[in-house]
DRENMIRO-145413 format. One record per atom (N, C-alpha, C): residue in one letter; residue number from 1; x, y, z. Coordinates in steps of 0.02 Angstrom, whole numbers. Example, Ala and Ser with C-alpha at 12.3 -4.5 7.8 and 13.67 -1.06 7.14 Angstrom:
BEGIN
PT  residu  num  px  py  pz
PT  a  1  660  -284  390
PT  a  1  615  -225  390
PT  a  1  660  -165  390
PT  s  2  642  -112  354
PT  s  2  684  -53  357
PT  s  2  645  2  394
// end
This chain:
BEGIN
PT  residu  num  px  py  pz
PT  m  1  -37  969  -489
PT  m  1  -33  923  -441
PT  m  1  36  930  -404
PT  t  2  35  927  -328
PT  t  2  81  930  -298
PT  t  2  138  883  -283
PT  e  3  190  899  -267
PT  e  3  245  835  -277
PT  e  3  234  791  -221
PT  h  4  213  805  -165
PT  h  4  195  758  -107
PT  h  4  116  781  -93
PT  p  5  72  747  -126
PT  p  5  -2  752  -114
PT  p  5  -25  718  -56
PT  d  6  -83  739  -29
PT  d  6  -109  714  25
PT  d  6  -149  646  26
PT  l  7  -155  597  69
PT  l  7  -183  544  71
PT  l  7  -255  557  42
PT  a  8  -292  593  72
PT  a  8  -363  608  64
PT  a  8  -362  629  -16
PT  g  9  -324  677  -29
PT  g  9  -330  698  -98
PT  g  9  -307  645  -158
PT  l  10  -270  597  -140
PT  l  10  -262  535  -183
PT  l  10  -319  500  -172
PT  q  11  -347  478  -122
PT  q  11  -418  452  -125
PT  q  11  -468  475  -169
PT  r  12  -480  541  -155
PT  r  12  -522  574  -203
PT  r  12  -508  564  -269
PT  r  13  -453  578  -299
PT  r  13  -422  562  -367
PT  r  13  -447  501  -394
PT  l  14  -420  451  -350
PT  l  14  -444  379  -372
PT  l  14  -516  366  -372
PT  a  15  -549  400  -325
PT  a  15  -635  386  -333
PT  a  15  -667  431  -394
PT  e  16  -637  490  -409
PT  e  16  -664  520  -472
PT  e  16  -637  496  -525
PT  f  17  -582  462  -535
PT  f  17  -560  422  -587
PT  f  17  -608  354  -603
PT  a  18  -622  323  -546
PT  a  18  -670  269  -561
PT  a  18  -736  297  -578
PT  a  19  -765  352  -539
PT  a  19  -828  371  -560
PT  a  19  -828  398  -624
PT  a  20  -783  437  -663
PT  a  20  -790  453  -730
PT  a  20  -790  385  -782
PT  r  21  -761  327  -756
PT  r  21  -773  278  -799
PT  r  21  -820  225  -781
PT  d  22  -866  246  -740
PT  d  22  -922  190  -707
PT  d  22  -887  137  -678
PT  w  23  -843  141  -643
PT  w  23  -804  65  -611
PT  w  23  -834  44  -551
PT  q  24  -876  100  -515
PT  q  24  -893  75  -461
PT  q  24  -922  23  -444
PT  p  25  -970  -5  -492
PT  p  25  -1000  -65  -479
PT  p  25  -949  -126  -461
PT  y  26  -887  -115  -494
PT  y  26  -842  -167  -495
PT  y  26  -791  -167  -432
PT  h  27  -789  -101  -396
PT  h  27  -746  -88  -344
PT  h  27  -780  -107  -284
PT  t  28  -794  -177  -276
PT  t  28  -826  -210  -201
PT  t  28  -761  -218  -173
PT  p  29  -780  -226  -97
PT  p  29  -713  -254  -50
PT  p  29  -686  -310  -88
PT  k  30  -723  -368  -110
PT  k  30  -703  -423  -127
PT  k  30  -651  -423  -197
PT  n  31  -688  -377  -238
PT  n  31  -646  -368  -305
PT  n  31  -576  -321  -278
PT  l  32  -573  -280  -240
PT  l  32  -519  -230  -230
PT  l  32  -475  -275  -192
PT  v  33  -484  -314  -151
PT  v  33  -438  -342  -109
PT  v  33  -397  -404  -156
PT  a  34  -444  -438  -204
PT  a  34  -407  -473  -254
PT  a  34  -370  -439  -285
PT  a  35  -389  -375  -309
PT  a  35  -338  -349  -353
PT  a  35  -285  -324  -328
PT  l  36  -286  -296  -255
PT  l  36  -219  -280  -218
PT  l  36  -186  -340  -205
PT  s  37  -207  -402  -204
PT  s  37  -161  -467  -195
PT  s  37  -122  -479  -262
PT  v  38  -165  -467  -316
PT  v  38  -133  -480  -389
PT  v  38  -65  -433  -393
PT  e  39  -80  -364  -366
PT  e  39  -39  -308  -384
PT  e  39  33  -323  -335
PT  a  40  3  -334  -259
PT  a  40  68  -361  -223
PT  a  40  100  -410  -258
PT  s  41  76  -467  -289
PT  s  41  111  -526  -309
PT  s  41  160  -506  -367
PT  e  42  133  -445  -411
PT  e  42  165  -419  -464
PT  e  42  238  -383  -435
PT  l  43  240  -348  -370
PT  l  43  294  -327  -353
PT  l  43  336  -374  -318
PT  v  44  316  -444  -293
PT  v  44  344  -500  -275
PT  v  44  384  -524  -337
PT  e  45  356  -518  -394
PT  e  45  374  -548  -437
PT  e  45  451  -525  -468
PT  i  46  463  -459  -451
PT  i  46  510  -419  -469
PT  i  46  572  -449  -417
PT  f  47  554  -473  -363
PT  f  47  615  -481  -314
PT  f  47  624  -566  -313
PT  q  48  575  -608  -341
PT  q  48  574  -674  -332
PT  q  48  635  -709  -333
PT  w  49  684  -695  -386
PT  w  49  737  -744  -388
PT  w  49  802  -689  -369
PT  l  50  803  -636  -348
PT  l  50  851  -597  -332
PT  l  50  886  -620  -260
PT  t  51  955  -617  -257
PT  t  51  991  -628  -197
PT  t  51  971  -571  -148
PT  p  52  978  -575  -88
PT  p  52  976  -515  -32
PT  p  52  1017  -453  -65
PT  e  53  1065  -476  -76
PT  e  53  1106  -413  -101
PT  e  53  1094  -381  -170
PT  e  54  1056  -416  -215
PT  e  54  1037  -393  -271
PT  e  54  956  -344  -259
PT  s  55  931  -379  -216
PT  s  55  869  -339  -183
PT  s  55  867  -269  -159
PT  a  56  933  -275  -125
PT  a  56  961  -211  -93
PT  a  56  978  -162  -151
PT  r  57  994  -168  -213
PT  r  57  1026  -128  -260
PT  r  57  962  -136  -316
PT  v  58  907  -155  -307
PT  v  58  852  -145  -368
PT  v  58  843  -78  -386
PT  m  59  843  -34  -358
PT  m  59  832  34  -376
PT  m  59  885  72  -417
PT  d  60  940  26  -420
PT  d  60  993  56  -453
PT  d  60  996  50  -532
PT  d  61  948  2  -554
PT  d  61  928  3  -628
PT  d  61  862  34  -651
PT  p  62  882  88  -683
PT  p  62  819  128  -703
PT  p  62  752  100  -715
PT  g  63  750  41  -764
PT  g  63  706  -5  -791
PT  g  63  676  -34  -732
PT  t  64  709  -60  -688
PT  t  64  680  -104  -635
PT  t  64  642  -58  -580
PT  a  65  686  6  -563
PT  a  65  667  53  -525
PT  a  65  596  76  -550
PT  h  66  596  88  -609
PT  h  66  524  116  -638
PT  h  66  468  53  -626
PT  r  67  485  -8  -647
PT  r  67  425  -62  -630
PT  r  67  412  -72  -557
PT  v  68  468  -59  -511
PT  v  68  456  -50  -436
PT  v  68  409  -3  -413
PT  r  69  410  57  -446
PT  r  69  383  110  -411
PT  r  69  304  114  -442
PT  d  70  298  68  -507
PT  d  70  241  77  -539
PT  d  70  195  19  -491
PT  e  71  227  -44  -482
PT  e  71  186  -87  -437
PT  e  71  171  -53  -368
PT  v  72  229  -25  -331
PT  v  72  195  1  -274
PT  v  72  144  48  -281
PT  a  73  128  89  -324
PT  a  73  86  133  -344
PT  a  73  15  97  -334
PT  d  74  11  38  -393
PT  d  74  -40  -8  -393
PT  d  74  -55  -33  -328
PT  v  75  -16  -47  -280
PT  v  75  -38  -102  -225
PT  v  75  -70  -26  -178
PT  l  76  -31  24  -188
PT  l  76  -63  82  -134
PT  l  76  -131  98  -154
PT  a  77  -140  111  -233
PT  a  77  -195  133  -260
PT  a  77  -265  86  -245
PT  y  78  -253  16  -247
PT  y  78  -303  -25  -232
PT  y  78  -313  -32  -144
PT  l  79  -264  -20  -116
PT  l  79  -278  -19  -42
PT  l  79  -314  31  -26
PT  l  80  -298  103  -41
PT  l  80  -338  158  -37
PT  l  80  -396  148  -58
PT  q  81  -418  128  -122
PT  q  81  -479  107  -131
PT  q  81  -521  64  -96
PT  f  82  -488  14  -77
PT  f  82  -518  -22  -21
PT  f  82  -535  0  41
PT  c  83  -491  42  65
PT  c  83  -504  80  128
PT  c  83  -564  117  130
PT  e  84  -576  155  67
PT  e  84  -622  202  51
PT  e  84  -690  164  53
PT  v  85  -691  113  4
PT  v  85  -756  66  12
PT  v  85  -789  54  75
PT  l  86  -735  32  112
PT  l  86  -747  7  182
PT  l  86  -759  52  238
PT  g  87  -737  128  227
PT  g  87  -742  167  278
PT  g  87  -683  166  321
PT  i  88  -625  132  303
PT  i  88  -564  136  353
PT  i  88  -525  190  342
PT  d  89  -513  220  385
PT  d  89  -451  275  385
PT  d  89  -387  226  404
PT  p  90  -343  227  334
PT  p  90  -274  193  342
PT  p  90  -230  220  379
PT  l  91  -227  281  390
PT  l  91  -178  315  438
PT  l  91  -188  293  508
PT  a  92  -253  292  523
PT  a  92  -262  277  599
PT  a  92  -271  210  617
PT  a  93  -285  173  558
PT  a  93  -278  97  576
PT  a  93  -196  76  589
PT  l  94  -162  114  539
PT  l  94  -97  91  557
PT  l  94  -61  121  617
PT  s  95  -87  181  641
PT  s  95  -62  203  696
PT  s  95  -77  151  763
PT  a  96  -150  138  765
PT  a  96  -176  98  816
PT  a  96  -138  15  812
PT  k  97  -116  -4  752
PT  k  97  -79  -57  749
PT  k  97  -16  -56  779
PT  i  98  20  2  757
PT  i  98  89  17  794
PT  i  98  78  10  873
PT  d  99  37  53  880
PT  d  99  20  47  966
PT  d  99  14  -23  990
PT  r  100  -18  -62  958
PT  r  100  -34  -130  989
PT  r  100  25  -176  982
PT  n  101  67  -166  931
PT  n  101  125  -192  913
PT  n  101  186  -175  978
PT  e  102  187  -116  986
PT  e  102  229  -95  1054
PT  e  102  217  -119  1103
PT  h  103  156  -125  1137
PT  h  103  143  -163  1178
PT  h  103  149  -238  1181
PT  r  104  141  -272  1130
PT  r  104  157  -332  1111
PT  r  104  222  -372  1111
PT  f  105  262  -315  1076
PT  f  105  332  -330  1065
PT  f  105  378  -273  1081
PT  p  106  379  -268  1159
PT  p  106  417  -202  1189
PT  p  106  492  -224  1172
PT  a  107  532  -153  1147
PT  a  107  592  -158  1149
PT  a  107  637  -185  1201
PT  p  108  702  -223  1180
PT  p  108  736  -260  1244
PT  p  108  749  -199  1284
PT  g  109  748  -222  1356
PT  g  109  761  -157  1396
PT  g  109  709  -121  1419
PT  a  110  663  -118  1376
PT  a  110  601  -69  1393
PT  a  110  555  -88  1454
PT  q  111  542  -49  1498
PT  q  111  505  -63  1547
PT  q  111  430  -53  1541
PT  d  112  382  -114  1564
PT  d  112  325  -108  1548
PT  d  112  294  -70  1609
PT  g  113  243  -20  1592
PT  g  113  215  22  1665
PT  g  113  168  -19  1694
PT  s  114  153  -87  1680
PT  s  114  84  -105  1713
PT  s  114  119  -150  1779
// end
């Protein structure tokens, strides 16, 4: 496994992992988005009662850092599986959203070409 795997490779590994366990019937958009929400909530739980200063230092504690990395991985895994099932290219979707946001929320002092 490479240190920095590519997105398509990760999606393929997730699909192969699910297929080897016959989990595809459960990987419906509804189930995947629900699981994504649960995992995002587990990430929120780590930060729930921290002050802003404590939250900025969360990765300083090895145990907490490990939990944060695991929950980020779970969120990303479900998001990638969700995108795979619905045929969404997550990088293209993000790029298009950034483009729209740049037009909706221009930087202060930026000239609009229209």
